[in-house]
C-alpha positions as CSV (number, residue, x, y, z in Angstrom):
1,M,-6.7,47.4,65.1
2,V,-6.2,49.2,61.8
3,P,-9.2,48.8,59.4
4,G,-8.5,45.9,57.0
5,Q,-5.7,44.5,59.1
6,W,-6.1,40.9,60.2
7,E,-5.8,40.3,63.9
8,P,-5.1,36.5,64.3
9,R,-5.9,36.2,67.9
10,C,-9.5,37.3,67.1
11,V,-9.9,34.7,64.4
12,L,-7.7,31.7,65.2
13,P,-8.5,29.6,68.2
14,G,-6.0,28.4,70.7
15,R,-2.4,28.2,69.7
16,L,-2.7,28.0,66.0
17,H,-1.3,31.6,65.7
18,N,1.9,30.3,67.3
19,Y,2.5,28.2,64.2
20,F,1.2,30.6,61.5
21,G,1.9,34.3,61.5
22,S,-0.8,35.2,59.1
23,K,-3.8,33.9,57.2
24,E,-1.6,33.5,54.1
25,D,0.9,31.4,56.1
26,L,-1.9,29.1,57.2
27,F,-3.3,28.8,53.6
28,L,0.1,28.4,51.9
29,D,1.8,26.2,54.5
30,R,3.9,24.4,51.9
31,E,5.4,27.6,50.5
32,D,9.1,26.7,51.1
33,D,8.7,23.4,49.2
34,A,7.0,25.2,46.3
35,V,9.7,27.8,46.1
36,E,12.5,25.2,46.3
37,W,10.9,22.8,43.7
38,L,12.5,24.2,40.5
39,A,16.0,24.5,42.0
40,S,15.8,21.0,43.4
41,A,14.8,19.6,40.0
42,V,17.8,21.2,38.5
43,R,20.3,20.4,41.3
44,G,19.2,16.7,41.0
45,R,19.5,16.4,37.3
46,R,21.3,13.5,35.7
47,A,24.7,13.6,34.0
48,G,24.2,14.7,30.4
49,E,20.9,16.4,31.3
50,S,20.2,20.1,30.9
51,P,18.2,22.2,33.4
52,A,15.3,22.4,30.9
53,A,15.3,18.7,30.4
54,A,15.4,18.1,34.1
55,V,12.4,20.5,34.8
56,L,10.4,19.0,31.9
57,R,11.1,15.4,33.2
58,A,10.2,16.4,36.8
59,L,7.0,18.1,35.7
60,R,6.0,15.1,33.6
61,A,6.6,12.8,36.5
62,E,4.4,14.9,38.8
63,V,1.7,15.1,36.1
64,V,1.8,11.4,35.3
65,A,1.6,10.6,39.1
66,V,-1.4,12.9,39.4
67,S,0.5,14.6,42.1
68,P,-1.0,17.2,44.5
69,R,2.3,19.0,44.2
70,V,1.2,20.4,40.8
71,G,-2.5,20.8,41.9
72,L,-3.7,17.5,40.6
73,I,-6.1,16.6,43.4
74,D,-9.9,16.5,43.1
75,G,-11.4,19.4,45.0
76,Y,-8.3,21.6,44.4
77,E,-10.5,24.1,42.5
78,R,-12.0,25.2,45.8
79,F,-8.5,26.1,47.1
80,M,-7.8,28.0,43.9
81,R,-11.1,29.9,44.1
82,V,-10.1,31.2,47.5
83,I,-6.7,32.3,46.1
84,E,-8.4,34.0,43.2
85,E,-10.7,35.9,45.6
86,S,-7.9,37.2,47.8
87,Q,-5.5,39.9,46.6
88,A,-3.1,39.0,49.5
89,L,-3.0,35.3,48.5
90,R,-2.6,36.1,44.7
91,S,0.3,38.5,45.6
92,R,1.8,35.8,47.8
93,V,1.7,33.2,45.0
94,F,3.2,35.7,42.6
95,D,6.0,36.4,45.0
96,M,6.6,32.6,45.5
97,R,7.0,32.2,41.8
98,R,9.5,35.1,41.7
99,R,11.5,33.7,44.6
100,A,11.5,30.2,42.9
101,T,12.9,31.7,39.7
102,D,15.4,33.8,41.6
103,L,16.6,30.7,43.5
104,L,16.9,28.8,40.3
105,A,18.9,31.6,38.7
106,D,21.3,31.5,41.7
107,V,21.8,27.8,41.2
108,L,22.5,28.3,37.5
109,I,24.9,31.2,38.2
110,D,26.8,29.0,40.8
111,E,27.0,26.1,38.3
112,A,28.3,28.4,35.6
113,R,31.0,29.8,37.9
114,E,32.0,26.3,39.0
115,A,32.3,25.3,35.3
116,G,34.6,28.2,34.8
117,E,32.3,30.0,32.4
118,A,32.7,33.8,31.9
119,G,32.8,36.2,34.8
120,E,29.7,36.7,36.9
121,G,27.9,33.4,36.1
122,A,28.0,33.7,32.2
123,G,26.1,37.0,31.9
124,P,22.4,37.2,31.6
125,L,21.8,33.6,30.5
126,P,21.2,31.9,33.9
127,A,18.5,34.4,34.8
128,L,16.9,34.1,31.3
129,V,16.9,30.3,31.5
130,A,15.5,30.4,35.0
131,G,12.7,32.8,33.9
132,Q,11.8,30.4,31.0
133,L,11.8,27.4,33.3
134,G,9.8,29.2,35.9
135,W,7.3,30.2,33.2
136,I,7.0,26.6,32.0
137,Q,6.2,25.4,35.6
138,A,3.7,28.2,36.2
139,H,2.0,27.6,32.9
140,V,1.5,23.9,33.5
141,V,0.2,24.5,37.0
142,E,-2.1,27.3,35.8
143,H,-3.4,25.0,33.0
144,I,-4.2,22.3,35.6
145,Q,-6.0,24.8,37.8
146,R,-8.1,26.1,34.8
147,E,-9.0,22.5,33.9
148,L,-10.1,21.7,37.5
149,V,-12.1,24.9,37.8
150,A,-13.8,24.1,34.5
151,G,-14.9,20.7,36.0
152,S,-12.3,18.3,34.9
153,T,-11.2,15.5,37.3
154,A,-7.5,15.4,38.4
155,A,-7.0,12.4,36.0
156,E,-8.5,14.4,33.1
157,A,-6.4,17.5,33.9
158,S,-3.3,15.3,34.1
159,R,-3.8,13.9,30.6
160,S,-4.5,17.5,29.3
161,A,-1.3,18.8,31.0
162,L,0.8,16.1,29.3
163,V,-0.4,17.5,26.0
164,V,0.5,21.0,27.1
165,L,4.0,19.9,28.2
166,D,4.6,18.2,24.8
167,E,3.5,21.5,23.1
168,I,5.8,23.6,25.3
169,E,8.7,21.3,24.7
170,G,8.2,21.4,20.9
171,M,8.4,25.2,21.1
172,L,11.6,25.5,23.0
173,S,14.8,26.4,21.3
174,D,17.9,24.2,21.2
175,R,19.8,26.9,23.0
176,L,17.4,26.6,26.1
177,L,17.3,22.8,25.8
178,E,21.1,22.5,25.7
179,Y,22.0,25.2,28.2
180,G,23.9,24.0,31.3
181,V,24.1,20.3,30.4
182,R,25.5,18.5,33.4
183,P,28.9,16.9,32.5
184,A,29.3,13.2,32.7
185,V,31.1,12.1,35.8
């Protein structure tokens, strides 16, 4: 074994390694759902709703529901401390965020093409919008994590995150808020 390399058969009992290829896979077992979340919120938006409005609405719904999907669960700070102490897990979370943003950009490019907008998915706008929406999601989740690590309950962090969402929305430009409005059927 190479020094510093993890050998799962030495650590994981029984057949657990058959289901998880690495420690990171075991720890971040809902990775696919997390990566898909932004794109799903945008794909499922209502007629007359923009991608930004859909993401803000979906985030608010998760925060109001005190949903574990955005980290609103008492005791979650222990999970976050493990991530903060592991370079491999921090890198994996960063990569998940990048893949989520890339997937959302692909969705927005496809929609722009279907709408007959200019050339290759309307230039740089889909990727720029996806980056902004990815930042919004990451910022809200990170705010929740900081609140929990500081000792707030999930309910307290939820109320605080709603204030942050309101502040973020107030800072967004009309161009972002009106980009990609889904046409009425």
